[in-house]
C-alpha positions, 0 to 999 in steps of 0.5 A, spaced: 500 499 500 505 504 502 509 502 495 503 505 491 502 511 494 510 513 494 509 512 486 502 516 486 505 522 489 512 521 485 507 523 479 503 528 482 509 531 483 511 530 477 504 531 473 502 538 477 510 540 479 509 544 486 503 542 491 503 543 498 503 537 504 496 539 505 495 539 497 497 532 497 494 530 504 488 531 500 489 527 494 492 521 497 488 521 503 493 521 508 496 525 514 501 531 512 505 528 517 504 522 512 506 526 507 513 528 510 514 521 511 513 519 505 517 525 502 523 523 507 522 516 504 522 518 497 529 522 499 533 517 502 531 512 496 535 517 491 529 522 488 531 529 487 525 531 492 524 537 496 521 542 500 520 550 500 518 553 506 515 560 507 508 563 503 510 561 496 513 554 498 510 546 498 514 540 495 516 539 489 522 536 484 528 538 481 527 541 475 528 536 469 527 530 474 522 525 470 520 517 472 519 513 466 515 509 470 510 507 465 515 504 461 510 508 454 512 512 448 509 519 448 505 518 443 502 511 446 501 516 452 497 521 449 493 517 445 491 512 451 490 518 455 485 521 450 481 515 449 479 514 456 472 514 457 471 515 466 464 514 466 463 507 462 469 506 466 467 506 473 460 502 470 465 497 468 468 497 476 474 501 474 473 508 475 478 508 480 483 504 475 482 509 469 484 515 474 490 511 477 491 510 470 491 517 467 496 520 472 501 515 470 500 517 462 500 524 463 506 524 467 509 519 461 508 525 457 514 531 455 511 537 457 508 540 450 504 534 450 502 533 457 498 541 456 496 538 449 493 533 453 490 537 458 487 542 453 482 537 449 480 534 456 479 542 459 475 542 452 472 536 449 467 530 452 464 525 450 457 523 453 455 516 449 448 517 452 442 520 449 438 526 451 432 526 456 433 519 458 436 515 464 443 511 464 439 504 465 442 501 472 447 495 470 448 492 477 451 486 474 456 489 468 462 488 472 461 482 473 461 479 466 466 483 464 470 479 470 468 472 465 470 475 459 476 477 462 477 471 465 474 466 460 469 463 464 462 462 463 456 465 468 450 464 469 445 469 467 437 471 469 435 475 463 428 479 463 425 478 456 418 481 457 415 475 459 419 473 465 426 471 466 429 466 463 436 462 466 442 462 461 449 458 462 453 464 457 461 463 455 462 471 454 466 473 449 465 480 450 462 488 452 459 493 447 457 500 449 452 503 444 449 509 445 449 509 452 447 502 453 452 496 454 451 489 450 455 482 453 456 479 446 456 471 449 457 464 446 451 460 448 450 452 445 454 454 439 450 460 437 453 467 438 448 472 441 447 478 444 444 480 451 442 488 453 446 488 460 441 491 464 436 486 462 440 481 466 437 481 473 442 475 477 449 473 475 451 466 479 460 466 476 461 458 474 468 459 474 469 454 469 473 457 462 472 456 455 476 456 449 475 463 446 475 461 439 482 464 436 477 467 429 473 471 433 473 478 433 468 482 437 468 489 432 468 484 426 462 481 429 459 488 432 459 491 425 456 485 423 450 485 427 449 491 427 448 492 419 443 486 419 439 489 424 438 495 421 436 491 415 431 486 418 428 490 423 421 491 422 419 498 420 413 502 419 413 509 416 408 514 419 405 522 416 404 527 422 402 533 423 406 537 429 405 544 432 411 548 432 412 548 439 411 540 439 417 538 435 422 538 442 415 533 444 417 529 438 424 528 438 424 526 444 420 520 443 422 518 436 429 520 438 434 523 434 436 518 429 428 518 426 428 527 426 434 527 422 431 521 417 424 526 417 422 528 409 418 535 410 412 533 407 410 541 403 403 542 405 399 548 407 396 546 412 390 551 416 394 551 423 400 553 421 403 545 423 409 541 420 407 535 416 413 530 417 414 523 414 416 519 420 420 511 419 419 507 425 422 501 428 418 496 431 409 497 428 407 494 434 410 500 438 408 505 434 402 507 437 404 508 444 410 512 442 407 517 438 401 518 443 408 521 448 409 526 444 402 529 447 396 533 444 400 537 439 402 532 434 397 528 430 398 522 427 395 523 419 397 515 416 397 510 416 390 508 418 392 502 422 397 506 427 392 513 428 387 507 430 392 504 435 393 512 438 386 512 439 384 506 441 390 508 446 388 514 448 382 512 450 385 507 455 389 512 458 384 517 459 378 511 461 383 509 467 381 516 470 373 517 470 371 518 476 366 514 478 
């Protein structure tokens, strides 16, 4: 434990320059007295570290001193640092590991690249989730990722909508797509994809399996996504929407559907816009469109319009007194 703390202390000073004992104590979650003892230990081991007294004093390394604990080239370190996703790493149970790795990566960079990496992190942030959608709880993601890493079978209870089913997976990889986690696994000699948020229980078996030598996760996912886009059932719907209802419609159907929507030239007497939308899963279209509220009307096809009306009547009936 102390050895790890000494390395972190050294990297903090190399990355940030002068720091006070109080600042180091906060970073390391120890007392200032422990910080001074650690500084003495580093000095006795030959590290050129010293403390400056006074209002502008602090603990620092001799100018020009650099540790090479990471063993990375500057180019490799910068690429790795800029590729980090702390949010998904935290869901995988690796949040503190990523933070420590980023510190080591920064320490490995020469000053000019270190400044560039810091500026990029200050100015660019990747949020993989959609607007207005809460992130799905994934309490079993860490257990699944452990099984992926160790090539061990894991039993899961998976919610399919009509109840939970038991499956024993040979997990081959995890994928984060638009804020949603998936696990790709072999089940009964077939490779399938499961949404991690629908896993309601896990039971590691600690039984190892042989991972297919020719399995390429990225290639499988690209092919699977293309097949989904090609084969998913869709319905084309024409709607009229009040200008004030566009945001509600976007929240209901998603940004991708709205980007692909076609505007129809129509002289609407109320000034509403007419749009042609393509929605996945026709049986869900009525409920999705009803959620857009009263500022939207489904024009066609008749079956979707009738579905919206029937759903609206059923909802209204719930609130009729007596």
